[in-house]
A tleap script that builds the chain and sets N, CA, C and O, in Angstrom:
source leaprc.protein.ff14SB
mol = sequence {
  NMET SER PRO LEU ALA ARG ILE SER SER SER
  TYR ALA PRO ARG PHE ALA GLU PHE ALA PHE
  GLU PRO ALA PHE VAL ALA ALA VAL ASP GLN
  HIE VAL ALA GLU ILE ARG GLU ARG LEU ALA
  ALA THR SER ALA GLY LEU VAL PRO ARG PRO
  PRO HIE ARG GLU ASP LEU THR ASP TYR ALA
  LEU GLY PHE LEU ASP ALA LEU ASP GLU ILE
  ASP TRP ARG GLU PRO VAL GLY HIE ASP TYR
  ALA VAL CYS ARG LEU THR ALA ILE SER TRP
  LEU VAL HIE ARG HIE ASP LEU LEU THR ASP
  THR GLY PRO THR GLU PRO ALA ALA CGLY
}
set mol.1.N position { 81.229 23.820 24.338 }
set mol.1.CA position { 81.368 24.594 23.131 }
set mol.1.C position { 80.011 25.128 22.762 }
set mol.1.O position { 78.984 24.451 22.825 }
set mol.2.N position { 80.065 26.342 22.384 }
set mol.2.CA position { 78.769 27.095 22.099 }
set mol.2.C position { 78.189 26.601 20.813 }
set mol.2.O position { 78.930 26.064 19.990 }
set mol.3.N position { 76.938 26.746 20.594 }
set mol.3.CA position { 76.294 26.217 19.375 }
set mol.3.C position { 76.988 26.803 18.188 }
set mol.3.O position { 77.324 26.035 17.287 }
set mol.4.N position { 77.252 28.148 18.083 }
set mol.4.CA position { 77.981 28.681 16.932 }
set mol.4.C position { 79.220 28.171 16.730 }
set mol.4.O position { 79.612 27.925 15.589 }
set mol.5.N position { 79.958 27.959 17.795 }
set mol.5.CA position { 81.286 27.396 17.530 }
set mol.5.C position { 81.220 25.942 17.017 }
set mol.5.O position { 81.991 25.581 16.127 }
set mol.6.N position { 80.335 25.118 17.547 }
set mol.6.CA position { 80.091 23.742 17.111 }
set mol.6.C position { 79.686 23.778 15.710 }
set mol.6.O position { 80.101 22.890 14.965 }
set mol.7.N position { 78.857 24.780 15.223 }
set mol.7.CA position { 78.369 24.669 13.788 }
set mol.7.C position { 79.634 25.122 12.918 }
set mol.7.O position { 79.958 24.555 11.874 }
set mol.8.N position { 80.280 26.170 13.453 }
set mol.8.CA position { 81.390 26.596 12.573 }
set mol.8.C position { 82.565 25.602 12.502 }
set mol.8.O position { 83.220 25.519 11.463 }
set mol.9.N position { 82.829 24.896 13.508 }
set mol.9.CA position { 83.905 23.952 13.366 }
set mol.9.C position { 83.518 22.699 12.426 }
set mol.9.O position { 84.352 21.964 11.898 }
set mol.10.N position { 82.165 22.578 12.306 }
set mol.10.CA position { 81.680 21.466 11.386 }
set mol.10.C position { 81.532 21.838 10.006 }
set mol.10.O position { 81.779 21.031 9.110 }
set mol.11.N position { 81.106 23.123 9.758 }
set mol.11.CA position { 80.704 23.448 8.496 }
set mol.11.C position { 81.580 24.531 7.788 }
set mol.11.O position { 81.449 24.706 6.577 }
set mol.12.N position { 82.412 25.212 8.472 }
set mol.12.CA position { 83.429 26.119 7.988 }
set mol.12.C position { 84.309 25.382 6.874 }
set mol.12.O position { 84.635 25.946 5.829 }
set mol.13.N position { 84.662 24.065 7.197 }
set mol.13.CA position { 85.506 23.416 6.165 }
set mol.13.C position { 84.752 23.272 4.740 }
set mol.13.O position { 85.395 22.982 3.731 }
set mol.14.N position { 83.440 23.476 4.712 }
set mol.14.CA position { 82.751 23.353 3.507 }
set mol.14.C position { 82.889 24.654 2.471 }
set mol.14.O position { 82.596 24.698 1.276 }
set mol.15.N position { 83.404 25.636 3.282 }
set mol.15.CA position { 83.792 26.834 2.406 }
set mol.15.C position { 84.711 26.468 1.300 }
set mol.15.O position { 84.621 27.110 0.254 }
set mol.16.N position { 85.597 25.498 1.405 }
set mol.16.CA position { 86.524 25.045 0.446 }
set mol.16.C position { 85.684 24.567 -0.866 }
set mol.16.O position { 86.148 24.708 -1.997 }
set mol.17.N position { 84.583 24.071 -0.650 }
set mol.17.CA position { 83.796 23.673 -1.767 }
set mol.17.C position { 83.198 24.836 -2.691 }
set mol.17.O position { 82.777 24.596 -3.823 }
set mol.18.N position { 83.192 25.984 -2.178 }
set mol.18.CA position { 82.743 27.145 -2.878 }
set mol.18.C position { 83.632 27.360 -4.291 }
set mol.18.O position { 83.102 27.867 -5.280 }
set mol.19.N position { 84.867 26.977 -4.287 }
set mol.19.CA position { 85.670 27.134 -5.321 }
set mol.19.C position { 85.277 26.467 -6.630 }
set mol.19.O position { 85.589 26.919 -7.731 }
set mol.20.N position { 84.513 25.270 -6.414 }
set mol.20.CA position { 84.266 24.268 -7.494 }
set mol.20.C position { 82.823 23.955 -7.476 }
set mol.20.O position { 82.451 23.104 -8.285 }
set mol.21.N position { 81.938 24.495 -6.693 }
set mol.21.CA position { 80.510 24.267 -6.543 }
set mol.21.C position { 79.748 25.528 -6.597 }
set mol.21.O position { 79.323 26.004 -5.545 }
set mol.22.N position { 79.525 26.140 -7.780 }
set mol.22.CA position { 78.831 27.359 -7.866 }
set mol.22.C position { 77.413 27.289 -7.343 }
set mol.22.O position { 76.923 28.254 -6.755 }
set mol.23.N position { 76.689 26.075 -7.560 }
set mol.23.CA position { 75.359 25.930 -7.097 }
set mol.23.C position { 75.321 26.079 -5.614 }
set mol.23.O position { 74.500 26.802 -5.048 }
set mol.24.N position { 76.253 25.360 -4.984 }
set mol.24.CA position { 76.373 25.483 -3.549 }
set mol.24.C position { 76.447 26.734 -2.920 }
set mol.24.O position { 75.791 27.022 -1.919 }
set mol.25.N position { 77.381 27.623 -3.595 }
set mol.25.CA position { 77.581 28.978 -3.282 }
set mol.25.C position { 76.263 29.661 -3.430 }
set mol.25.O position { 75.853 30.348 -2.495 }
set mol.26.N position { 75.632 29.546 -4.417 }
set mol.26.CA position { 74.274 30.289 -4.684 }
set mol.26.C position { 73.370 29.917 -3.557 }
set mol.26.O position { 72.858 30.812 -2.884 }
set mol.27.N position { 73.124 28.577 -3.288 }
set mol.27.CA position { 72.273 28.063 -2.329 }
set mol.27.C position { 72.519 28.574 -0.887 }
set mol.27.O position { 71.595 28.880 -0.133 }
set mol.28.N position { 73.890 28.649 -0.542 }
set mol.28.CA position { 74.268 29.129 0.726 }
set mol.28.C position { 73.968 30.720 0.806 }
set mol.28.O position { 73.511 31.275 1.805 }
set mol.29.N position { 74.251 31.267 -0.235 }
set mol.29.CA position { 74.026 32.860 -0.307 }
set mol.29.C position { 72.548 33.130 -0.159 }
set mol.29.O position { 72.209 34.137 0.463 }
set mol.30.N position { 71.533 32.231 -0.732 }
set mol.30.CA position { 70.184 32.506 -0.378 }
set mol.30.C position { 69.822 32.215 1.024 }
set mol.30.O position { 68.976 32.878 1.625 }
set mol.31.N position { 70.534 31.115 1.599 }
set mol.31.CA position { 70.321 30.851 3.011 }
set mol.31.C position { 70.712 32.066 3.945 }
set mol.31.O position { 69.977 32.490 4.837 }
set mol.32.N position { 71.900 32.552 3.647 }
set mol.32.CA position { 72.426 33.820 4.399 }
set mol.32.C position { 71.277 34.920 4.325 }
set mol.32.O position { 70.891 35.464 5.360 }
set mol.33.N position { 70.761 35.224 3.135 }
set mol.33.CA position { 69.948 36.381 3.019 }
set mol.33.C position { 68.546 35.996 3.801 }
set mol.33.O position { 67.981 36.866 4.464 }
set mol.34.N position { 68.058 34.798 3.711 }
set mol.34.CA position { 66.952 34.494 4.460 }
set mol.34.C position { 67.189 34.446 5.959 }
set mol.34.O position { 66.278 34.775 6.719 }
set mol.35.N position { 68.413 34.036 6.439 }
set mol.35.CA position { 68.590 34.219 7.925 }
set mol.35.C position { 68.683 35.620 8.297 }
set mol.35.O position { 68.131 36.016 9.323 }
set mol.36.N position { 69.313 36.369 7.570 }
set mol.36.CA position { 69.494 37.901 7.783 }
set mol.36.C position { 68.045 38.456 8.000 }
set mol.36.O position { 67.739 39.189 8.940 }
set mol.37.N position { 67.127 37.990 6.954 }
set mol.37.CA position { 65.840 38.545 7.035 }
set mol.37.C position { 65.096 38.020 8.272 }
set mol.37.O position { 64.497 38.821 8.991 }
set mol.38.N position { 65.108 36.844 8.520 }
set mol.38.CA position { 64.424 36.235 9.775 }
set mol.38.C position { 64.906 36.927 11.014 }
set mol.38.O position { 64.111 37.151 11.927 }
set mol.39.N position { 66.194 37.285 11.095 }
set mol.39.CA position { 66.739 37.934 12.199 }
set mol.39.C position { 66.587 39.386 12.231 }
set mol.39.O position { 66.956 40.051 13.199 }
set mol.40.N position { 66.009 39.927 11.108 }
set mol.40.CA position { 65.727 41.422 11.080 }
set mol.40.C position { 67.061 42.056 10.875 }
set mol.40.O position { 67.163 43.208 11.296 }
set mol.41.N position { 68.110 41.511 10.301 }
set mol.41.CA position { 69.382 42.104 10.277 }
set mol.41.C position { 69.501 43.008 8.933 }
set mol.41.O position { 70.560 43.083 8.310 }
set mol.42.N position { 68.473 43.599 8.595 }
set mol.42.CA position { 68.409 44.438 7.445 }
set mol.42.C position { 68.603 45.907 7.666 }
set mol.42.O position { 68.132 46.335 8.720 }
set mol.43.N position { 69.130 46.655 6.977 }
set mol.43.CA position { 69.146 48.066 7.310 }
set mol.43.C position { 68.997 48.859 6.020 }
set mol.43.O position { 69.049 48.204 4.979 }
set mol.44.N position { 68.824 50.141 5.940 }
set mol.44.CA position { 68.501 50.910 4.946 }
set mol.44.C position { 69.685 51.009 3.930 }
set mol.44.O position { 69.434 51.244 2.748 }
set mol.45.N position { 70.839 50.853 4.319 }
set mol.45.CA position { 72.064 50.940 3.509 }
set mol.45.C position { 72.186 49.686 2.683 }
set mol.45.O position { 71.436 48.712 2.741 }
set mol.46.N position { 73.253 49.850 1.894 }
set mol.46.CA position { 73.550 48.653 0.852 }
set mol.46.C position { 74.146 47.439 1.634 }
set mol.46.O position { 74.037 46.304 1.170 }
set mol.47.N position { 74.745 47.668 2.766 }
set mol.47.CA position { 75.267 46.667 3.340 }
set mol.47.C position { 74.523 46.282 4.811 }
set mol.47.O position { 74.617 47.042 5.774 }
set mol.48.N position { 73.851 45.143 4.860 }
set mol.48.CA position { 73.165 44.743 6.039 }
set mol.48.C position { 74.138 44.751 7.143 }
set mol.48.O position { 75.336 44.486 7.039 }
set mol.49.N position { 73.451 45.107 8.295 }
set mol.49.CA position { 74.291 45.084 9.662 }
set mol.49.C position { 74.487 43.570 9.937 }
set mol.49.O position { 73.806 42.656 9.472 }
set mol.50.N position { 75.520 43.476 10.761 }
set mol.50.CA position { 75.853 41.984 11.326 }
set mol.50.C position { 74.664 41.596 12.143 }
set mol.50.O position { 74.002 42.409 12.788 }
set mol.51.N position { 74.414 40.250 12.080 }
set mol.51.CA position { 73.523 39.748 13.040 }
set mol.51.C position { 74.068 39.832 14.462 }
set mol.51.O position { 75.282 39.922 14.644 }
set mol.52.N position { 73.166 39.805 15.513 }
set mol.52.CA position { 73.619 39.773 16.818 }
set mol.52.C position { 74.011 38.417 17.208 }
set mol.52.O position { 73.303 37.469 16.866 }
set mol.53.N position { 75.043 38.247 17.873 }
set mol.53.CA position { 75.480 36.737 18.408 }
set mol.53.C position { 74.309 36.075 19.006 }
set mol.53.O position { 73.956 34.959 18.623 }
set mol.54.N position { 73.650 36.770 20.000 }
set mol.54.CA position { 72.572 35.871 20.683 }
set mol.54.C position { 71.466 35.728 19.820 }
set mol.54.O position { 70.881 34.652 19.943 }
set mol.55.N position { 70.977 36.576 18.911 }
set mol.55.CA position { 69.904 36.185 17.953 }
set mol.55.C position { 70.357 34.980 17.186 }
set mol.55.O position { 69.621 33.993 17.169 }
set mol.56.N position { 71.588 34.969 16.500 }
set mol.56.CA position { 72.028 33.899 15.714 }
set mol.56.C position { 72.102 32.631 16.462 }
set mol.56.O position { 71.755 31.571 15.942 }
set mol.57.N position { 72.561 32.716 17.712 }
set mol.57.CA position { 72.613 31.566 18.533 }
set mol.57.C position { 71.302 30.931 18.909 }
set mol.57.O position { 71.198 29.705 18.954 }
set mol.58.N position { 70.313 31.724 19.176 }
set mol.58.CA position { 68.930 31.290 19.425 }
set mol.58.C position { 68.275 30.574 18.148 }
set mol.58.O position { 67.617 29.535 18.208 }
set mol.59.N position { 68.558 31.286 17.001 }
set mol.59.CA position { 68.110 30.642 15.798 }
set mol.59.C position { 68.785 29.308 15.536 }
set mol.59.O position { 68.129 28.340 15.151 }
set mol.60.N position { 70.070 29.256 15.739 }
set mol.60.CA position { 70.914 28.024 15.463 }
set mol.60.C position { 70.422 26.880 16.386 }
set mol.60.O position { 70.252 25.740 15.954 }
set mol.61.N position { 70.189 27.247 17.736 }
set mol.61.CA position { 69.695 26.218 18.591 }
set mol.61.C position { 68.319 25.773 18.206 }
set mol.61.O position { 68.048 24.576 18.306 }
set mol.62.N position { 67.415 26.635 17.770 }
set mol.62.CA position { 66.167 26.129 17.202 }
set mol.62.C position { 66.244 25.213 16.048 }
set mol.62.O position { 65.591 24.171 16.008 }
set mol.63.N position { 67.077 25.618 15.065 }
set mol.63.CA position { 67.300 24.814 13.911 }
set mol.63.C position { 67.874 23.504 14.272 }
set mol.63.O position { 67.371 22.510 13.749 }
set mol.64.N position { 68.905 23.360 15.132 }
set mol.64.CA position { 69.532 22.134 15.495 }
set mol.64.C position { 68.390 21.341 16.270 }
set mol.64.O position { 68.299 20.144 15.997 }
set mol.65.N position { 67.644 21.790 17.061 }
set mol.65.CA position { 66.525 21.094 17.629 }
set mol.65.C position { 65.660 20.412 16.668 }
set mol.65.O position { 65.331 19.230 16.768 }
set mol.66.N position { 65.305 21.209 15.730 }
set mol.66.CA position { 64.430 20.719 14.690 }
set mol.66.C position { 65.064 19.469 13.964 }
set mol.66.O position { 64.442 18.444 13.684 }
set mol.67.N position { 66.395 19.707 13.701 }
set mol.67.CA position { 67.083 18.469 12.989 }
set mol.67.C position { 67.085 17.268 13.941 }
set mol.67.O position { 66.944 16.126 13.504 }
set mol.68.N position { 67.235 17.515 15.165 }
set mol.68.CA position { 67.295 16.398 16.162 }
set mol.68.C position { 65.938 15.791 16.041 }
set mol.68.O position { 65.845 14.576 15.869 }
set mol.69.N position { 64.891 16.536 16.116 }
set mol.69.CA position { 63.517 15.912 16.139 }
set mol.69.C position { 63.225 14.939 14.889 }
set mol.69.O position { 62.540 13.920 14.978 }
set mol.70.N position { 63.780 15.349 13.836 }
set mol.70.CA position { 63.716 14.429 12.680 }
set mol.70.C position { 64.693 13.411 12.402 }
set mol.70.O position { 64.634 12.651 11.436 }
set mol.71.N position { 65.660 13.420 13.342 }
set mol.71.CA position { 66.766 12.585 13.281 }
set mol.71.C position { 67.576 12.706 11.900 }
set mol.71.O position { 67.804 11.746 11.164 }
set mol.72.N position { 67.935 13.889 11.684 }
set mol.72.CA position { 68.550 14.145 10.435 }
set mol.72.C position { 70.035 13.692 10.691 }
set mol.72.O position { 70.587 13.759 11.789 }
set mol.73.N position { 70.619 13.216 9.518 }
set mol.73.CA position { 72.027 12.789 9.449 }
set mol.73.C position { 72.609 13.484 8.272 }
set mol.73.O position { 71.990 13.469 7.208 }
set mol.74.N position { 73.782 14.108 8.382 }
set mol.74.CA position { 74.338 14.830 7.339 }
set mol.74.C position { 74.584 13.933 6.008 }
set mol.74.O position { 75.272 12.913 6.044 }
set mol.75.N position { 74.015 14.366 4.943 }
set mol.75.CA position { 74.337 13.628 3.663 }
set mol.75.C position { 75.795 13.880 2.991 }
set mol.75.O position { 76.566 14.783 3.316 }
set mol.76.N position { 75.982 13.054 2.145 }
set mol.76.CA position { 77.335 13.234 1.347 }
set mol.76.C position { 77.220 14.635 0.509 }
set mol.76.O position { 78.204 15.358 0.353 }
set mol.77.N position { 76.073 14.918 0.042 }
set mol.77.CA position { 76.004 16.175 -0.753 }
set mol.77.C position { 75.479 17.324 -0.004 }
set mol.77.O position { 75.728 17.456 1.194 }
set mol.78.N position { 74.713 18.213 -0.707 }
set mol.78.CA position { 74.179 19.401 -0.004 }
set mol.78.C position { 72.667 19.386 0.048 }
set mol.78.O position { 71.989 19.631 -0.951 }
set mol.79.N position { 72.183 19.114 1.153 }
set mol.79.CA position { 70.612 19.294 1.376 }
set mol.79.C position { 70.433 20.608 1.884 }
set mol.79.O position { 71.334 21.442 1.971 }
set mol.80.N position { 69.112 20.791 2.255 }
set mol.80.CA position { 68.647 22.134 2.886 }
set mol.80.C position { 69.331 22.391 4.063 }
set mol.80.O position { 69.772 23.520 4.275 }
set mol.81.N position { 69.497 21.351 4.975 }
set mol.81.CA position { 70.103 21.650 6.289 }
set mol.81.C position { 71.628 21.900 6.173 }
set mol.81.O position { 72.150 22.726 6.922 }
set mol.82.N position { 72.359 21.221 5.266 }
set mol.82.CA position { 73.804 21.588 4.995 }
set mol.82.C position { 73.957 22.850 4.542 }
set mol.82.O position { 74.943 23.490 4.905 }
set mol.83.N position { 73.162 23.319 3.817 }
set mol.83.CA position { 73.177 24.787 3.166 }
set mol.83.C position { 72.888 25.683 4.354 }
set mol.83.O position { 73.658 26.608 4.613 }
set mol.84.N position { 71.845 25.455 5.061 }
set mol.84.CA position { 71.481 26.295 6.201 }
set mol.84.C position { 72.607 26.469 7.260 }
set mol.84.O position { 72.971 27.578 7.650 }
set mol.85.N position { 73.120 25.316 7.688 }
set mol.85.CA position { 74.326 25.264 8.545 }
set mol.85.C position { 75.560 25.862 8.128 }
set mol.85.O position { 76.298 26.470 8.903 }
set mol.86.N position { 75.800 25.685 6.847 }
set mol.86.CA position { 76.990 26.463 6.208 }
set mol.86.C position { 76.753 27.946 6.148 }
set mol.86.O position { 77.684 28.750 6.196 }
set mol.87.N position { 75.561 28.275 6.047 }
set mol.87.CA position { 75.253 29.837 6.018 }
set mol.87.C position { 75.360 30.316 7.460 }
set mol.87.O position { 75.899 31.399 7.687 }
set mol.88.N position { 74.936 29.661 8.319 }
set mol.88.CA position { 75.128 30.198 9.819 }
set mol.88.C position { 76.641 30.164 10.044 }
set mol.88.O position { 77.104 31.111 10.680 }
set mol.89.N position { 77.497 29.192 9.607 }
set mol.89.CA position { 78.904 29.212 9.795 }
set mol.89.C position { 79.519 30.395 9.106 }
set mol.89.O position { 80.391 31.078 9.644 }
set mol.90.N position { 79.032 30.629 7.873 }
set mol.90.CA position { 79.532 31.894 7.058 }
set mol.90.C position { 79.324 33.162 7.775 }
set mol.90.O position { 80.234 33.989 7.828 }
set mol.91.N position { 78.031 33.393 8.404 }
set mol.91.CA position { 77.699 34.474 9.062 }
set mol.91.C position { 78.570 34.671 10.254 }
set mol.91.O position { 79.022 35.774 10.562 }
set mol.92.N position { 78.815 33.463 10.982 }
set mol.92.CA position { 79.657 33.573 12.263 }
set mol.92.C position { 81.080 33.965 11.806 }
set mol.92.O position { 81.653 34.822 12.478 }
set mol.93.N position { 81.726 33.424 10.719 }
set mol.93.CA position { 83.063 33.831 10.363 }
set mol.93.C position { 83.103 35.280 9.807 }
set mol.93.O position { 83.999 36.056 10.139 }
set mol.94.N position { 82.111 35.622 8.955 }
set mol.94.CA position { 82.122 36.880 8.301 }
set mol.94.C position { 81.945 37.997 9.221 }
set mol.94.O position { 82.457 39.079 8.933 }
set mol.95.N position { 81.272 37.852 10.304 }
set mol.95.CA position { 81.144 38.787 11.374 }
set mol.95.C position { 81.891 38.560 12.643 }
set mol.95.O position { 81.741 39.316 13.603 }
set mol.96.N position { 82.622 37.624 12.665 }
set mol.96.CA position { 83.543 37.252 13.810 }
set mol.96.C position { 82.848 37.270 15.040 }
set mol.96.O position { 83.155 37.948 16.021 }
set mol.97.N position { 81.708 36.337 14.916 }
set mol.97.CA position { 80.911 36.201 16.175 }
set mol.97.C position { 81.412 35.246 17.337 }
set mol.97.O position { 80.763 35.069 18.368 }
set mol.98.N position { 82.559 34.685 17.082 }
set mol.98.CA position { 83.081 33.814 18.124 }
set mol.98.C position { 84.057 34.521 18.951 }
set mol.98.O position { 84.588 33.901 19.872 }
set mol.99.N position { 84.370 35.791 18.727 }
set mol.99.CA position { 85.233 36.525 19.511 }
set mol.99.C position { 84.511 37.412 20.491 }
set mol.99.O position { 83.309 37.590 20.293 }
set mol.100.N position { 85.084 37.987 21.514 }
set mol.100.CA position { 84.452 38.923 22.352 }
set mol.100.C position { 84.192 40.192 21.686 }
set mol.100.O position { 83.368 40.940 22.210 }
set mol.101.N position { 84.818 40.576 20.524 }
set mol.101.CA position { 84.656 41.850 19.873 }
set mol.101.C position { 83.546 41.671 18.824 }
set mol.101.O position { 83.189 42.684 18.223 }
set mol.102.N position { 82.959 40.494 18.535 }
set mol.102.CA position { 81.890 40.291 17.636 }
set mol.102.C position { 80.560 40.849 18.013 }
set mol.102.O position { 80.228 40.831 19.198 }
set mol.103.N position { 79.758 41.352 17.084 }
set mol.103.CA position { 78.463 41.906 17.474 }
set mol.103.C position { 77.717 41.214 18.408 }
set mol.103.O position { 77.544 40.000 18.292 }
set mol.104.N position { 77.183 41.953 19.466 }
set mol.104.CA position { 76.305 41.277 20.476 }
set mol.104.C position { 75.097 42.055 20.624 }
set mol.104.O position { 75.048 43.160 20.083 }
set mol.105.N position { 74.071 41.598 21.318 }
set mol.105.CA position { 72.839 42.399 21.491 }
set mol.105.C position { 73.108 43.772 22.108 }
set mol.105.O position { 73.781 43.841 23.137 }
set mol.106.N position { 72.603 44.887 21.515 }
set mol.106.CA position { 72.879 46.187 22.086 }
set mol.106.C position { 72.261 46.220 23.630 }
set mol.106.O position { 71.366 45.455 23.990 }
set mol.107.N position { 72.768 47.052 24.340 }
set mol.107.CA position { 72.262 47.333 25.684 }
set mol.107.C position { 71.031 48.092 25.714 }
set mol.107.O position { 70.898 49.097 25.015 }
set mol.108.N position { 70.127 47.667 26.483 }
set mol.108.CA position { 68.740 48.308 26.637 }
set mol.108.C position { 69.009 49.747 27.182 }
set mol.108.O position { 69.950 49.930 27.955 }
set mol.109.N position { 68.208 50.752 26.798 }
set mol.109.CA position { 68.497 51.913 27.530 }
set mol.109.C position { 68.205 53.182 26.566 }
set mol.109.O position { 68.384 54.327 26.982 }
savepdb mol mol.pdb
quit
C-alpha cells in the first residue's frame, strides 16, 4: 500500500470529527496551508493548485520517518502529528491523489 493510501485509510475517518470539533478543523486547515506552502503548491489565483502526488508522497514519507525516529504513538486526542497526518489525508482526498487521474508531476520538457 502506498504511503498516501496508508495515511488516508488511517486518518480520513477523522474527517467525521470536523462536525463537532471546530478547533480540530482550524488546526487541520493550518496544516493544509503549511503543507501547500512547503510543497510550493501556491499560485497567483485564489485557488491553489493541487499538490503533485509524488511531492506529497515524498513529504509524507519524510514525516512518517520522523515519527518513527521519535517512536510516536497516536494519542486519543489531536496532537501536531495527528493534525498533520489528517491534513495529508485531506489533501489526498480533496485532489483525488489515489487514482490514476490525480495530479502527478508534470513531464519535463
